[in-house]
N, C-alpha and C positions, 0 to 999 in steps of 0.2 A: 367630525366629532362634533358638537357643537354644546359646550357645557355650560350649565346653567347657575349663576352663582345666589348666594341670601346669607343670611347670619342664622344664629338661632336665634335673637331677636325678632326677623321676620315672621318667622315661625310663631314666633309665640304673637306678634300681633296681629297675622292671620288668623292665629286660635281666639282673638278678640281680649288679648290683653296688651294694657297700656305695656308700655319700654319706653329707656330711657332715650331713645332711637326716635320715639315718636309713638303716635296715637296707636289703640287700637286700628282692625280694619271693620270697617260693616260686614254683615252678611252680603249686601250687595255687592259689595268691592272683592268678594273674595269669590261670590257668583262671577263677576264680570270677569278677572282671570280665568275661571273655569271654562267661561263662556270662550273668550280670546285663546287660549291652550288649543282645544278642542277644534275651534276654526282653524287657527294655523297646521298643524297636525294633520287634519282632516285635505289642507290644500295638497300637503306632501305626498301625503298616500294619492290620491285622485293625479296627481303629477306624476307618478311612478318613482319618488326620491327618496321617500321614509324607509326606511328601512329598521329600526328599532327605535325608544323613547323609555324612560322611565325616571320618575322623580324619587327622589330618594325622602327617607324618614330624616326626622330632625336632627340634629348635629349631636343633641345629646345624646344620642341611641348610637353614636359612633363608640366603636372598639378599635384601638390602634394595638398592632401586633409588632413588636419589636424582639431583638435578637439581642441579649447580651453578656460579654461574658460566657457564650456556648447557652444563656439560659434566655426561653422564653419568657419574655415581659407583655402581660396584657394593660391596657389603660382605658379608661372607660373615659369618654368625648361628655361636654364637647372640650377645647380644647382653649385655654383663653391668647393663648399668642395669635391665635388666629380668629379675625375678625369677620371672613367670610368666605363659605363653602360654597364646592359644589352640593346642588341640590338637584339636581338634576342630568340629563343629556338628551343627546336627541343626536342618533348617524342616520346621516344622508347617504345618498348613492347619489353624484349628479354627475355634471358637466363638467365642471371645474372648479377651481376655489375659490374664482371671485365669485362662481354662480352661490355655494355655499356660503359668501358674505353675503349676499341677497339675501340668502332665506335669515340668514341671521339677524341680518342686520331690519329684517321685518320686526323684532321681538323689544324693539327700541320703543314700538307703540302699545305694548303689557300694560293693560289699567292696571293702576298701583298708587297707592297714597303717593301727592309730590312728593316727598322726603324717601320717598323711596325709589321713584323713577331718577331721582338723580344721582343715586349713587348705584343705580343698578346697569351691572352688564354680562355682556358674555363672552368667552373663548372661543374660538373655531381652530381644531387642530388636525390635519391629517391623520387617518388610521396607517400603520404599516400593517406588512403582510410576516417583516422576520427581518433580522439582524441584518440583512444586506440594505432597506430601509433606512436605516438610521445614517442621518448626511451627517 
């Protein structure tokens, strides 16, 4: 699984708002991002490696559910202690962990303003089928 990260400020900037982290994205920059991600995904579909992928709504729409003293506690996001959050995921079925890394590395070329590129990253994590797979 390839986990994509960003922040609430990134969502705000893509929606056309200036943020403390940087300027608002232009409509052309947002369109370039969409075009890039579509092409990246289509290449995975064509290679037969694409399983699933989803973007996530903005962190302000997050709801955290926990249990405290046997009671359910619901807290709406975003969370001040969290600068970066998962904003999307892509599941690939490929020959190796190295191949998954190659696929994810292509995301380094994702079009974005320079200040976003400078701190962008993705994580790659294998999926497990059950408790026996926990190492």
